[in-house]
N, C-alpha and C positions, 0 to 999 in steps of 0.2 A: 602658542599663538600660531605656530607654523600651519596648523590644520585650517586656519581661516584665511590663509594667503596662498592662492594657487596660481602658478605660472601657466599662462596659455600662450598660444602662438604669437599674438601681437601685443601682449601686455600681461596684466595680473588681474585676477578676480579676488575681491575681498568679500568675505561673508561677515556681515555686520548685524548687530542688535542695537537699534536706535531707541533712545529715550527722549522724546521731544518735551518741551516745556520745562527744562531744567534751569537752574540759576545761571549756569555758564556752559559754554560749548567747549568740550574737551573729550579726549579719549579716556574712558574711565576704567578700562581693564579688559580682561579676556574671560569669557564664560567657557570653561572646559567641558561642560555637559552639552551645551549647544554648539560648541566649536565655532564661536563667533566673537569678534572684537566688539566691545561695548563702547558706544559713543553717545554722549549726552549733547543735546542741542537746546539752545535757549528759545528757538522759535517753536511755536505750537504747530501741530500737524493740521493746518488749515490752508486750503487753496494752494498746496504745493510749496508753501514757505519753508517747511522743514527740509524737504528734498533739495530745494535751492540752497539752503544754508549748508546742508551736508556736502554738496558738490563744492561750494565755495570754501568750506573748512578744509576738505581734503586737498583741494587745489593749493591752498596756502601751506598746509602741513607738509605736503609731499613735493612742493615746488614744481607742480605740473599745471599746464593750462587747463582751465575748466572745460574747454572743448574736448579734452582727452579723457574726461570722466563721464561714464554713463551708468545709470541705474539699470541693470539688466534683469533684475527680479525683485519683486516685493515693493513695487511703486507705491502701493497704499497700505503696506504692512510695516510693522516695526522690525521685521527680519528682512534684510535687504542683501542683495549681492550687487556689488559695484565693480565695473570693469574700468581699469586705468590703462590706457593705451601708451605704449612706448617706454615702459619701465620694467624692471626685473624684480622678482620676489625678494631677493636678498636686500635690495635697496629699501623696499617698503618695510621689511622686518627690522632693518637697522634703525630707521626713523622711529618706528613704533616702540622698539625696546629701549631707546634712549630717552623716552619721555618720562 
Protein backbone atom coordinates (compact mmCIF):
# COMPACT_ATOMS: atom_id res chain seq x y z
CA UNK A 1 0.00 0.00 0.00
CA UNK A 2 3.01 2.28 0.47
CA UNK A 3 3.27 2.72 -3.31
CA UNK A 4 -0.08 4.57 -3.33
CA UNK A 5 0.82 7.03 -0.55
CA UNK A 6 3.42 9.66 -1.48
CA UNK A 7 4.78 12.31 0.86
CA UNK A 8 5.03 15.75 -0.76
CA UNK A 9 6.23 19.07 0.64
CA UNK A 10 2.88 20.22 2.10
CA UNK A 11 1.06 16.92 2.59
CA UNK A 12 0.38 13.54 1.00
CA UNK A 13 -0.81 12.37 -2.42
CA UNK A 14 -3.00 9.25 -2.48
CA UNK A 15 -3.43 7.27 -5.69
CA UNK A 16 -6.95 5.84 -5.68
CA UNK A 17 -9.16 3.52 -7.74
CA UNK A 18 -12.78 4.55 -7.24
CA UNK A 19 -15.85 2.34 -7.73
CA UNK A 20 -18.99 4.51 -7.61
CA UNK A 21 -22.48 3.10 -7.14
CA UNK A 22 -21.53 0.49 -4.54
CA UNK A 23 -23.80 -0.66 -1.70
CA UNK A 24 -21.68 1.07 0.92
CA UNK A 25 -18.81 3.53 1.11
CA UNK A 26 -15.56 2.03 2.36
CA UNK A 27 -11.92 1.29 1.61
CA UNK A 28 -12.04 -2.05 -0.16
CA UNK A 29 -8.34 -2.84 -0.43
CA UNK A 30 -5.21 -2.26 -2.45
CA UNK A 31 -4.56 -3.11 -6.11
CA UNK A 32 -0.87 -4.10 -6.35
CA UNK A 33 -0.86 -4.06 -10.17
CA UNK A 34 -2.17 -0.52 -10.47
CA UNK A 35 -0.55 0.55 -7.18
CA UNK A 36 -3.78 2.21 -6.07
CA UNK A 37 -5.94 2.09 -2.95
CA UNK A 38 -9.45 0.91 -3.85
CA UNK A 39 -12.41 2.84 -2.47
CA UNK A 40 -16.09 2.03 -3.02
CA UNK A 41 -18.59 4.91 -2.97
CA UNK A 42 -22.35 4.62 -2.64
CA UNK A 43 -22.97 7.71 -4.81
CA UNK A 44 -23.13 7.41 -8.56
CA UNK A 45 -20.65 9.29 -10.74
CA UNK A 46 -23.14 11.97 -11.75
CA UNK A 47 -22.76 15.75 -11.45
CA UNK A 48 -19.75 15.46 -9.14
CA UNK A 49 -21.64 13.63 -6.39
CA UNK A 50 -19.12 10.79 -6.18
CA UNK A 51 -16.20 13.26 -5.97
CA UNK A 52 -17.98 15.18 -3.21
CA UNK A 53 -18.63 11.94 -1.32
CA UNK A 54 -15.00 10.88 -1.75
CA UNK A 55 -13.75 14.12 -0.19
CA UNK A 56 -16.28 13.85 2.64
CA UNK A 57 -15.40 10.18 3.26
CA UNK A 58 -11.64 10.84 3.35
CA UNK A 59 -12.21 13.84 5.62
CA UNK A 60 -14.02 11.67 8.17
CA UNK A 61 -11.71 8.69 7.82
CA UNK A 62 -8.50 10.69 8.23
CA UNK A 63 -9.88 13.32 10.63
CA UNK A 64 -8.87 16.17 8.29
CA UNK A 65 -10.91 19.20 7.18
CA UNK A 66 -12.48 18.72 3.75
CA UNK A 67 -10.89 22.06 2.78
CA UNK A 68 -7.50 20.33 3.03
CA UNK A 69 -8.43 17.61 0.50
CA UNK A 70 -8.16 18.22 -3.25
CA UNK A 71 -8.56 15.96 -6.27
CA UNK A 72 -5.41 16.80 -8.23
CA UNK A 73 -5.78 14.28 -11.08
CA UNK A 74 -8.59 12.19 -12.54
CA UNK A 75 -11.55 14.46 -11.80
CA UNK A 76 -13.72 12.54 -14.31
CA UNK A 77 -11.88 9.20 -14.09
CA UNK A 78 -12.11 6.24 -11.74
CA UNK A 79 -8.34 6.57 -11.23
CA UNK A 80 -7.74 9.62 -9.08
CA UNK A 81 -4.92 11.28 -7.22
CA UNK A 82 -5.97 13.15 -4.11
CA UNK A 83 -3.80 15.60 -2.18
CA UNK A 84 -4.28 15.88 1.57
CA UNK A 85 -2.62 18.96 3.02
CA UNK A 86 -1.05 19.02 6.48
CA UNK A 87 -0.62 15.29 7.13
CA UNK A 88 2.25 12.81 6.94
CA UNK A 89 2.36 9.58 4.95
CA UNK A 90 2.92 7.47 8.09
CA UNK A 91 -0.32 8.79 9.63
CA UNK A 92 -2.31 7.91 6.51
CA UNK A 93 -0.81 4.42 6.24
CA UNK A 94 -1.57 3.75 9.91
CA UNK A 95 -5.25 4.66 9.47
CA UNK A 96 -5.58 2.63 6.25
CA UNK A 97 -3.87 -0.50 7.56
CA UNK A 98 -5.92 -0.54 10.78
CA UNK A 99 -9.19 -0.87 8.82
